[in-house]
C-alpha positions as CSV (number, residue, x, y, z in Angstrom):
1,M,-14.6,-17.5,19.6
2,K,-11.4,-18.1,21.4
3,K,-9.4,-14.9,22.2
4,A,-11.6,-12.8,19.9
5,S,-12.0,-9.3,21.2
6,T,-15.0,-6.9,21.1
7,V,-13.3,-5.3,18.1
8,F,-13.6,-8.6,16.2
9,Y,-17.4,-8.8,16.7
10,A,-18.1,-5.1,16.0
11,S,-16.0,-5.2,12.8
12,I,-17.7,-8.4,11.6
13,A,-21.1,-6.9,12.2
14,I,-20.3,-3.7,10.2
15,L,-18.8,-5.6,7.4
16,A,-21.7,-8.0,7.2
17,V,-24.0,-5.1,6.6
18,L,-21.7,-3.9,3.8
19,I,-21.6,-7.3,2.2
20,L,-25.4,-7.8,2.4
21,M,-25.9,-4.5,0.7
22,G,-23.5,-5.5,-2.1
23,I,-25.3,-8.8,-2.6
24,L,-28.9,-7.7,-2.1
25,M,-28.8,-4.1,-3.3
26,P,-25.8,-3.7,-5.5
27,A,-27.2,-0.7,-7.4
28,S,-27.9,1.1,-4.2
29,L,-24.5,0.4,-2.8
30,E,-22.9,1.7,-6.0
31,S,-25.0,4.8,-5.9
32,I,-24.2,5.5,-2.2
33,T,-20.4,4.9,-2.6
34,T,-20.3,7.1,-5.8
35,T,-22.0,10.0,-4.1
36,A,-19.9,9.8,-1.0
37,Q,-16.7,9.4,-3.1
38,N,-17.5,12.5,-5.2
39,F,-18.2,14.5,-2.0
40,I,-14.9,13.5,-0.4
41,T,-12.7,14.1,-3.4
42,D,-14.4,17.4,-4.1
43,K,-14.4,18.8,-0.6
44,F,-11.3,17.0,1.0
45,G,-8.9,16.6,-1.9
46,W,-6.7,19.4,-0.3
47,Y,-6.7,17.5,3.0
48,Y,-5.5,14.3,1.4
49,L,-2.6,16.1,-0.3
50,G,-1.7,18.0,2.8
51,I,-1.7,15.2,5.3
52,V,0.3,12.8,3.0
53,T,2.9,15.5,2.5
54,V,3.1,15.8,6.3
55,F,3.9,12.1,6.5
56,V,6.7,12.5,4.0
57,C,8.2,15.3,6.0
58,V,8.1,13.2,9.2
59,C,10.0,10.4,7.5
60,I,12.6,12.7,6.1
61,Y,13.0,14.2,9.6
62,L,13.5,10.8,11.2
63,L,16.0,9.9,8.5
64,V,18.4,12.8,9.3
65,S,17.6,13.3,13.0
66,P,19.7,11.9,15.8
67,V,16.7,10.0,17.0
68,G,17.2,7.7,14.0
69,Q,19.7,5.7,16.1
70,I,16.9,4.6,18.5
71,K,16.2,0.9,18.0
72,L,12.7,-0.6,17.4
73,G,13.0,-2.9,20.4
74,K,15.3,-3.4,23.4
75,Q,19.0,-2.7,22.9
76,E,19.8,-6.4,22.8
77,D,17.1,-7.3,20.3
78,K,18.3,-8.7,16.9
79,P,16.3,-8.7,13.6
80,E,14.3,-11.9,13.1
81,F,14.7,-11.9,9.3
82,S,17.7,-11.2,7.0
83,R,17.6,-7.9,5.1
84,P,16.8,-9.5,1.7
85,T,13.9,-11.5,3.2
86,W,12.7,-8.5,5.2
87,L,12.7,-6.3,2.1
88,A,10.9,-9.0,0.1
89,M,8.2,-9.3,2.8
90,L,7.6,-5.6,3.2
91,F,7.6,-5.0,-0.6
92,S,5.2,-7.9,-1.3
93,A,2.8,-6.6,1.4
94,G,3.2,-3.0,0.4
95,V,2.6,-3.0,-3.4
96,G,2.0,-6.6,-4.4
97,I,-0.7,-7.0,-7.1
98,G,-0.8,-3.2,-7.7
99,L,2.7,-3.3,-9.2
100,I,1.6,-5.8,-11.8
101,F,-1.8,-4.3,-12.4
102,Y,-0.6,-0.7,-13.0
103,G,2.9,-1.4,-14.3
104,T,1.8,-0.8,-17.9
105,A,-1.7,0.5,-17.4
106,E,-0.9,3.7,-15.6
107,P,2.0,5.0,-17.8
108,I,0.0,4.3,-21.0
109,S,-3.1,5.9,-19.6
110,H,-1.2,9.1,-18.7
111,Y,0.4,9.2,-22.1
112,A,-2.4,8.2,-24.5
113,V,-5.8,8.4,-22.7
114,S,-5.8,11.2,-20.1
115,S,-2.7,13.3,-19.6
116,P,-2.0,14.9,-16.2
117,T,-0.6,18.0,-17.9
118,G,-2.6,18.0,-21.2
119,Q,0.4,16.8,-23.2
120,L,-1.4,13.8,-24.7
121,G,0.6,11.7,-27.1
122,T,3.7,14.0,-27.2
123,D,7.3,13.5,-26.3
124,Q,6.8,15.7,-23.3
125,G,3.7,13.6,-22.5
126,I,6.0,10.5,-22.1
127,K,8.1,12.3,-19.5
128,D,5.0,13.6,-17.7
129,A,3.4,10.1,-17.7
130,M,6.4,8.6,-16.1
131,R,6.9,11.5,-13.7
132,F,3.4,11.2,-12.2
133,T,3.6,7.4,-12.1
134,F,6.8,7.8,-10.0
135,F,4.9,10.3,-7.8
136,H,2.0,8.0,-7.2
137,W,4.2,4.9,-6.4
138,G,7.2,6.5,-4.8
139,I,8.2,8.3,-1.6
140,H,4.6,9.5,-0.7
141,A,3.2,6.0,-0.8
142,W,5.9,4.5,1.3
143,A,5.9,7.4,3.7
144,I,2.2,6.5,4.5
145,Y,3.2,2.9,5.2
146,G,6.4,3.8,7.0
147,C,4.7,6.2,9.4
148,V,2.1,3.6,10.5
149,A,4.6,0.8,10.7
150,L,7.2,2.8,12.5
151,V,4.7,4.0,15.2
152,I,3.4,0.5,15.8
153,A,6.8,-1.1,15.9
154,Y,8.1,1.6,18.3
155,F,5.2,1.3,20.8
156,T,5.1,-2.5,20.5
157,F,8.7,-3.4,20.7
158,R,10.2,-0.5,22.6
159,K,7.4,0.6,24.9
160,G,5.9,-2.9,25.4
161,E,2.4,-2.0,24.2
162,L,0.0,-4.4,22.5
163,S,0.1,-4.3,18.6
164,L,-3.0,-2.3,18.3
165,I,-3.6,1.1,16.6
166,S,-5.3,2.4,19.8
167,R,-2.3,1.7,22.0
168,T,-0.1,4.0,20.0
169,L,-2.3,6.9,21.1
170,R,-1.7,6.4,24.8
171,P,0.5,9.5,25.1
172,L,-2.4,11.6,23.8
173,I,-5.5,9.9,25.2
174,G,-4.1,8.1,28.2
175,K,-6.4,5.5,29.8
176,H,-9.0,6.0,27.0
177,A,-6.7,3.9,24.8
178,D,-7.9,0.8,26.8
179,G,-11.6,1.7,26.8
180,F,-14.4,2.5,24.4
181,V,-12.5,5.2,22.5
182,G,-9.6,2.8,21.9
183,K,-12.0,0.1,20.6
184,V,-13.7,2.6,18.2
185,I,-10.2,3.5,16.8
186,D,-9.3,-0.2,16.4
187,V,-12.7,-0.9,14.6
188,I,-11.9,2.0,12.2
189,A,-8.5,0.4,11.5
190,V,-10.0,-3.0,10.9
191,I,-12.7,-1.8,8.5
192,S,-10.1,0.3,6.6
193,T,-7.8,-2.8,6.4
194,V,-10.5,-5.1,5.1
195,I,-11.6,-2.6,2.5
196,G,-8.0,-1.9,1.4
197,V,-7.1,-5.6,1.1
198,A,-10.4,-6.6,-0.5
199,T,-9.9,-3.9,-3.1
200,T,-6.5,-5.2,-4.0
201,L,-7.8,-8.8,-4.2
202,G,-10.5,-7.5,-6.5
203,F,-7.9,-5.9,-8.7
204,G,-5.9,-9.2,-8.7
205,A,-9.0,-11.3,-9.6
206,T,-9.9,-9.0,-12.5
207,Q,-6.4,-9.0,-13.9
208,I,-6.1,-12.8,-13.7
209,N,-9.5,-12.9,-15.5
210,G,-8.2,-10.3,-18.0
211,G,-5.1,-12.4,-18.7
212,L,-7.0,-15.6,-19.2
213,S,-9.5,-13.8,-21.4
214,Y,-6.7,-12.2,-23.5
215,L,-4.8,-15.4,-23.9
216,F,-7.4,-18.1,-24.0
217,G,-10.7,-16.3,-24.6
218,T,-12.0,-17.1,-21.1
219,P,-15.2,-15.1,-20.4
220,S,-14.5,-11.9,-18.5
221,N,-17.4,-11.6,-16.0
222,N,-18.4,-11.9,-12.4
223,V,-18.8,-15.7,-12.6
224,T,-15.3,-16.2,-13.7
225,Q,-14.0,-13.8,-11.1
226,T,-15.9,-15.5,-8.4
227,I,-14.4,-18.9,-9.4
228,I,-10.9,-17.3,-9.4
229,I,-11.4,-15.7,-5.9
230,V,-12.7,-19.0,-4.5
231,L,-9.8,-21.0,-5.8
232,L,-7.3,-18.4,-4.6
233,T,-9.0,-18.2,-1.2
234,I,-8.3,-21.9,-0.7
235,L,-4.6,-21.3,-1.6
236,F,-4.1,-18.4,0.7
237,M,-5.9,-20.2,3.6
238,I,-3.5,-23.1,3.2
239,S,-0.6,-20.7,3.4
240,A,-2.2,-18.8,6.3
241,L,-2.3,-22.0,8.4
242,T,1.5,-22.5,8.1
243,G,2.4,-19.2,10.0
244,I,4.4,-16.1,9.2
245,S,7.8,-17.8,9.3
246,K,6.9,-20.3,6.7
247,G,4.0,-19.4,4.4
248,I,4.4,-15.7,4.1
249,K,8.2,-15.8,4.2
250,V,8.5,-18.5,1.5
251,L,5.8,-16.8,-0.7
252,S,7.4,-13.4,-0.4
253,N,10.8,-14.7,-1.5
254,L,9.1,-16.8,-4.3
255,N,7.1,-13.9,-5.8
256,M,10.1,-11.5,-5.6
257,G,12.1,-14.2,-7.5
258,L,9.5,-14.7,-10.1
259,T,8.9,-11.0,-10.5
260,L,12.7,-10.5,-11.0
261,V,12.7,-13.1,-13.8
262,L,9.8,-11.3,-15.6
263,F,11.5,-7.9,-15.1
264,L,14.8,-9.1,-16.5
265,F,13.1,-10.5,-19.6
266,V,11.3,-7.3,-20.4
267,F,14.3,-5.1,-19.4
268,F,16.9,-6.9,-21.6
269,L,14.6,-7.9,-24.5
270,G,13.0,-4.4,-24.7
271,S,14.6,-1.0,-25.3
272,T,17.2,-1.3,-22.5
273,V,19.1,1.9,-23.3
274,F,16.0,4.0,-23.8
275,T,14.6,2.6,-20.5
276,L,17.7,3.6,-18.6
277,N,17.8,7.0,-20.2
278,L,14.1,7.5,-19.4
279,L,14.7,6.4,-15.8
280,M,17.4,8.9,-15.2
281,D,15.4,11.7,-16.9
282,T,12.3,10.9,-14.9
283,I,14.1,10.7,-11.6
284,G,15.4,14.2,-12.3
285,G,11.9,15.5,-13.2
286,Y,10.4,13.8,-10.2
287,L,12.9,15.4,-7.8
288,Q,12.7,18.8,-9.5
289,N,8.9,18.9,-9.3
290,F,8.5,17.0,-6.0
291,I,7.0,19.9,-4.0
292,N,4.8,21.2,-6.9
293,M,3.3,17.7,-7.4
294,S,2.8,17.2,-3.7
295,F,0.5,20.2,-3.4
296,R,-1.1,20.2,-6.9
297,I,-4.9,20.5,-6.6
298,A,-5.6,22.6,-9.8
299,P,-8.3,24.9,-8.3
300,L,-8.8,26.8,-11.6
301,N,-8.7,23.9,-14.1
302,Q,-11.6,21.4,-13.8
303,D,-10.2,18.9,-16.2
304,A,-6.9,18.8,-14.3
305,R,-8.8,18.6,-11.0
306,S,-10.8,15.6,-12.3
307,W,-7.6,13.9,-13.2
308,I,-6.2,14.5,-9.8
309,N,-9.3,13.2,-8.1
310,G,-9.2,10.0,-10.3
311,W,-5.6,9.3,-9.8
312,T,-3.7,11.1,-7.1
313,I,-6.5,11.3,-4.5
314,F,-7.5,7.7,-5.3
315,Y,-3.9,6.6,-4.7
316,W,-3.5,8.5,-1.5
317,A,-6.7,7.0,-0.2
318,W,-5.6,3.5,-1.3
319,W,-2.3,3.8,0.5
320,I,-4.1,5.1,3.7
321,A,-6.7,2.4,3.6
322,W,-4.0,-0.2,3.2
323,S,-1.7,1.4,5.8
324,P,-3.1,-0.4,8.9
325,F,-2.6,-3.8,7.3
326,V,0.8,-3.0,5.8
327,G,1.9,-1.0,8.9
328,V,1.0,-3.7,11.4
329,F,2.7,-6.4,9.1
330,I,5.9,-4.4,8.5
331,A,6.1,-3.6,12.2
332,R,5.7,-7.3,13.0
333,V,8.8,-8.2,10.9
334,S,10.9,-5.1,11.8
335,K,11.8,-5.8,15.4
336,G,15.5,-5.0,16.1
337,R,16.0,-2.4,13.3
338,T,17.0,1.2,14.1
339,I,14.6,4.0,13.1
340,R,17.1,5.2,10.5
341,E,17.6,1.8,8.9
342,F,13.8,1.3,8.9
343,V,13.2,4.6,7.0
344,I,15.9,3.8,4.5
345,Y,14.6,0.3,3.7
346,V,10.9,1.2,3.9
347,L,10.9,4.6,2.2
348,L,13.9,4.8,-0.2
349,V,14.7,1.2,-1.3
350,P,11.2,0.2,-2.4
351,S,10.7,3.5,-4.1
352,L,13.8,3.0,-6.3
353,I,12.8,-0.6,-7.1
354,G,9.3,0.7,-8.1
355,F,10.9,3.4,-10.3
356,L,12.9,0.8,-12.2
357,W,9.8,-1.4,-12.6
358,F,7.5,1.2,-13.9
359,T,10.1,2.7,-16.2
360,T,10.7,-0.8,-17.7
361,F,7.1,-1.8,-18.2
362,G,5.8,1.7,-18.8
363,S,8.4,2.4,-21.6
364,A,7.6,-0.9,-23.1
365,A,3.9,-0.1,-23.2
366,I,4.5,3.4,-24.6
367,M,7.0,2.3,-27.3
368,T,4.6,-0.4,-28.4
369,E,1.9,2.2,-28.7
370,V,4.2,4.7,-30.5
371,S,5.5,2.1,-33.0
372,G,2.0,1.2,-34.0
373,A,2.6,-2.5,-33.3
374,M,-0.4,-2.5,-31.0
375,S,-2.8,0.0,-29.4
376,I,-2.1,-0.8,-25.8
377,S,-4.3,2.2,-24.7
378,S,-7.3,0.6,-26.3
379,L,-7.0,-2.5,-24.0
380,S,-8.6,-2.6,-20.5
381,A,-6.3,-1.9,-17.6
382,E,-6.3,-5.6,-16.6
383,E,-5.3,-6.7,-20.2
384,S,-2.6,-4.1,-20.9
385,L,0.3,-6.1,-19.5
386,F,-0.5,-9.1,-21.6
387,G,-0.8,-6.9,-24.7
388,V,2.7,-5.6,-24.1
389,L,4.1,-9.1,-23.5
390,E,2.7,-10.3,-26.8
391,G,5.4,-8.3,-28.6
392,F,8.2,-10.1,-26.8
393,P,9.8,-13.5,-27.6
394,M,8.2,-16.4,-25.7
395,S,5.2,-14.2,-25.1
396,M,2.9,-17.0,-24.0
397,V,5.5,-18.2,-21.4
398,L,5.9,-14.6,-20.1
399,S,2.2,-14.1,-19.9
400,I,1.7,-17.3,-18.0
401,L,4.6,-16.3,-15.7
402,A,2.8,-13.0,-15.1
403,I,-0.4,-14.8,-14.1
404,I,1.5,-17.0,-11.7
405,I,3.1,-13.8,-10.2
406,I,-0.3,-12.2,-9.7
407,V,-1.5,-15.4,-8.0
408,T,1.5,-15.5,-5.7
409,F,1.0,-11.8,-4.9
410,F,-2.7,-12.4,-4.3
411,V,-2.0,-15.2,-1.9
412,T,0.8,-13.3,-0.1
413,S,-1.4,-10.2,0.3
414,A,-4.4,-12.2,1.5
415,D,-2.3,-14.3,3.8
416,S,-0.6,-11.2,5.3
417,G,-4.1,-9.6,5.6
418,T,-5.6,-12.5,7.6
419,F,-2.6,-12.5,9.9
420,V,-2.8,-8.7,10.5
421,L,-6.5,-8.8,11.0
422,G,-6.1,-11.6,13.4
423,M,-3.6,-9.6,15.4
424,M,-5.9,-6.5,15.4
425,T,-8.9,-8.4,16.7
426,T,-7.2,-10.6,19.3
427,N,-5.8,-7.8,21.5
428,G,-2.6,-7.6,19.5
429,S,-1.6,-11.2,19.6
430,Q,1.7,-11.8,17.7
431,N,0.4,-15.2,16.6
432,P,-3.4,-15.1,16.2
433,S,-5.3,-18.4,16.2
434,T,-6.0,-20.4,13.1
435,Q,-9.8,-20.0,13.6
436,I,-9.6,-16.2,13.6
437,K,-7.4,-16.2,10.5
438,V,-9.8,-18.5,8.7
439,V,-12.8,-16.2,9.5
440,W,-11.0,-13.1,8.2
441,G,-9.8,-15.0,5.1
442,I,-13.4,-15.8,4.2
443,F,-14.6,-12.2,5.0
444,L,-11.8,-10.7,2.8
445,S,-12.9,-12.8,-0.2
446,I,-16.6,-12.2,0.3
447,T,-16.0,-8.4,0.6
448,A,-14.0,-8.4,-2.6
449,L,-16.8,-10.3,-4.4
450,A,-19.5,-8.0,-3.0
451,L,-17.7,-4.9,-4.1
452,L,-17.1,-6.4,-7.6
453,Y,-20.7,-7.4,-8.0
454,S,-21.9,-3.9,-6.9
455,G,-20.0,-2.0,-9.6
456,G,-16.7,-3.6,-10.5
457,L,-13.4,-1.7,-10.1
458,Q,-15.2,1.6,-9.7
459,A,-17.0,0.4,-6.7
460,L,-13.7,-0.9,-5.2
461,Q,-12.1,2.6,-5.7
462,N,-15.1,4.4,-4.3
463,T,-15.3,2.3,-1.2
464,M,-11.6,2.7,-0.5
465,I,-11.6,6.5,-0.7
466,I,-14.5,6.5,1.8
467,A,-12.8,4.1,4.2
468,A,-9.5,6.0,4.1
469,L,-10.9,9.3,5.4
470,P,-11.6,8.4,9.0
471,F,-8.4,6.4,9.3
472,S,-6.3,9.3,7.9
473,I,-7.4,11.3,11.1
474,V,-6.2,8.4,13.2
475,M,-2.9,8.3,11.4
476,G,-2.4,12.0,12.1
477,L,-2.9,11.4,15.8
478,M,-0.6,8.4,15.7
479,V,2.2,10.5,14.3
480,V,1.7,13.3,16.9
481,S,1.7,10.7,19.7
482,F,4.9,9.1,18.3
483,I,6.8,12.3,18.0
484,K,5.8,13.3,21.5
485,S,6.9,10.0,23.0
486,L,10.1,9.9,20.9
487,N,11.2,13.4,21.9
488,Q,10.6,12.5,25.5
489,E,12.8,9.4,25.2
490,A,15.4,11.4,23.3
491,R,15.6,13.8,26.2
492,E,15.9,11.0,28.7
493,L,18.7,9.3,26.6
494,G,20.5,12.6,25.9
495,I,20.1,12.1,22.2
496,G,20.5,15.4,20.3
497,Q,21.0,17.2,23.6
498,I,24.8,17.6,23.4
499,R,24.8,21.4,24.1
500,S,22.3,21.0,26.9
501,S,24.5,18.3,28.5
502,K,27.6,20.5,28.4
503,K,25.6,23.3,29.8
504,M,24.6,21.2,32.8
505,K,28.2,20.5,33.6
506,T,29.1,24.1,34.1
507,P,29.3,25.0,37.8
508,N,27.3,28.2,37.4
509,N,24.4,26.6,35.8
510,Q,22.6,24.0,37.9
511,S,19.4,23.6,35.8
512,T,18.6,22.5,32.3
């Protein structure tokens, strides 16, 4: 295939085995992934918490450090996209369907089904439910994305490397970045990306199915979800063929606009003052307990540990599995930004938007439950949003709008995914060929279907946690490589070296 690299063929071969297992031996695949997932969460939960916290610390350091003034590109490079469009693109790629899927489902689950602190159904339980939702979708998540994106953007646009994960490790592994070791690293990144994106597409398909089932009685099963994925695959392939400056850009702005409309309806027609009060209170609790939550592993409480495995460890694995895709994509659209501007817009701004979203929809779900109007907690995760919207004026219109938003997020995520996978498997091409993108589009959809058939959402979650482990190691090495190269450049430019420079000017001191 034209311009396809060795990484392309190796990744396709590995994924083909996974897909065949999902189709021919679904029970076996589910059993294998469940066993592996249980082992990883039990033995490496501490590791996931630790390494993600390190990524947060790195981002905070870059935000306040003098090296934040270094540009991701040459000094004369200008950003390709306006800030609103840039933010829309990175936000759509970074959270997409997950925001809609978990906007009501997670807060109501923490409040009424399984509390992170044991405060089930209480006033304190409401605060705890929102605080841990913020924790899962806030700074930690975006720090994972930000680290990968920043490292790739720095080495691609400032150091002139190819947009490949392996090339960011050159300061550590030297010429091996171009050889077998580099290819193995890139294959790991591709597999992680496919699993991460396919999982999200699976979530999107099940929620569209859930919405159609809730509203119109459409059967909720694998056949319906297959039809949904096939139809959406056609849509995102059409978008993928138009290129990043048209398809993804237009779709990102569209779904952010539609999402804003849905948000404003729920925000102003719901308990607006309560939502704002809960937002302020939760931000305070989130910041106050930030360190404690970051390291919370509950070694002496099995129930709490099971909750952490099912939620926090799952999320950290999800973000890590998604990070090659989101990282490469955000890097691609961030040329010309400074490191400090990048961290602000990739770490802080999306977190605040997410906080407002989850407080609005989470409080609506919890208040619906508390008032007795409807038991949202008894609905499946994919139906909870539609249950909440039923209590609002023009509920059918809002529910249809929600389905349209899920579709646009699905298409945007898949479109971005095919673009990034194309880059990663054509030696970092900034504009991969249509043929390569079509192949990856088909593989993403088939992988999502194979995982759904082999165990539904649980199989998706299991596979993602497994895929994230090897790439988390690569991420750690990427950050070390980046800091090493950045510090060297800072010394060359005299950034943060004011005292040393003055010292050099003194006649009695000729050395640094």
